C-alpha positions as a printed Julia matrix, in Angstrom:
88×3 Matrix{Float64}:
   0.0    0.0    0.0
   1.51   3.31  -1.11
   0.64   6.44   0.76
   1.28   9.58  -1.2
   2.02  12.79   0.59
  -0.51  15.48  -0.15
   0.53  19.09   0.3
  -1.76  21.03   2.59
  -2.32  24.71   2.04
  -3.4   26.78   5.0
  -4.87  30.2    4.46
  -4.14  32.74   7.13
  -6.56  35.62   7.34
  -5.43  38.98   8.58
  -7.52  39.74  11.64
  -7.59  43.28  12.95
  -5.45  43.61  16.03
  -8.23  45.47  17.76
 -11.9   44.96  16.97
 -14.13  47.98  17.39
 -16.96  47.47  19.88
 -20.02  49.63  19.22
 -20.49  52.19  21.98
 -24.03  50.95  22.67
 -22.73  47.39  23.07
 -20.02  48.49  25.48
 -22.58  50.42  27.56
 -25.44  47.9   27.28
 -25.53  47.31  31.05
 -26.09  51.01  31.71
 -28.93  51.45  29.2
 -32.43  51.85  30.63
 -34.92  49.09  29.83
 -36.99  51.5   27.76
 -34.08  52.26  25.37
 -33.88  50.8   21.88
 -30.89  49.08  20.27
 -30.29  48.41  16.6
 -29.33  45.22  14.77
 -25.49  45.43  15.08
 -25.75  45.63  18.87
 -28.21  42.73  19.06
 -25.92  40.65  16.85
 -22.98  41.48  19.11
 -24.91  40.46  22.2
 -26.25  37.25  20.66
 -23.03  36.26  18.91
 -24.87  34.9   15.89
 -25.35  35.8   12.26
 -28.02  38.1   10.9
 -29.78  35.15   9.24
 -29.83  33.14  12.47
 -31.26  36.08  14.42
 -34.09  36.63  11.92
 -34.81  32.88  11.88
 -35.11  32.95  15.68
 -37.45  35.94  15.48
 -39.59  34.11  12.91
 -39.69  30.95  15.08
 -40.59  32.95  18.21
 -37.28  32.18  19.95
 -36.25  35.85  20.12
 -38.48  38.93  20.43
 -39.47  40.75  17.26
 -38.14  44.27  16.79
 -40.31  47.39  16.95
 -40.74  49.56  13.89
 -39.36  52.99  14.81
 -39.32  54.52  11.34
 -40.32  53.96   7.74
 -37.34  51.66   7.16
 -35.95  51.25  10.65
 -36.46  48.65  13.37
 -34.95  48.31  16.84
 -35.27  46.09  19.88
 -36.29  47.3   23.34
 -33.43  46.71  25.8
 -35.73  45.16  28.43
 -37.01  42.56  25.93
 -33.49  41.68  24.79
 -32.32  41.3   28.38
 -35.26  39.0   29.13
 -34.54  36.9   26.03
 -30.87  36.62  26.91
 -31.64  35.8   30.54
 -29.73  38.82  31.84
 -30.7   40.1   35.28
 -32.28  43.55  35.07
């Protein structure tokens, strides 16, 4: 039995040395429950993709956002905290 050696190519991606954290995400604990947060902050808190979040909203596993403008939605902080199981 002959075993041939197969070259393996590894791709190394350049990751930024410092990832920017949205200001609202950094101060999430200080936000009042009545405040609203937008999609990037929710994604940062959940740690999932946009598609996964919308699937969870559709399936009732995560609260639906509120329409706050003609083309703008946001989540109420108190509802996100409850869904994430964070003490308020």
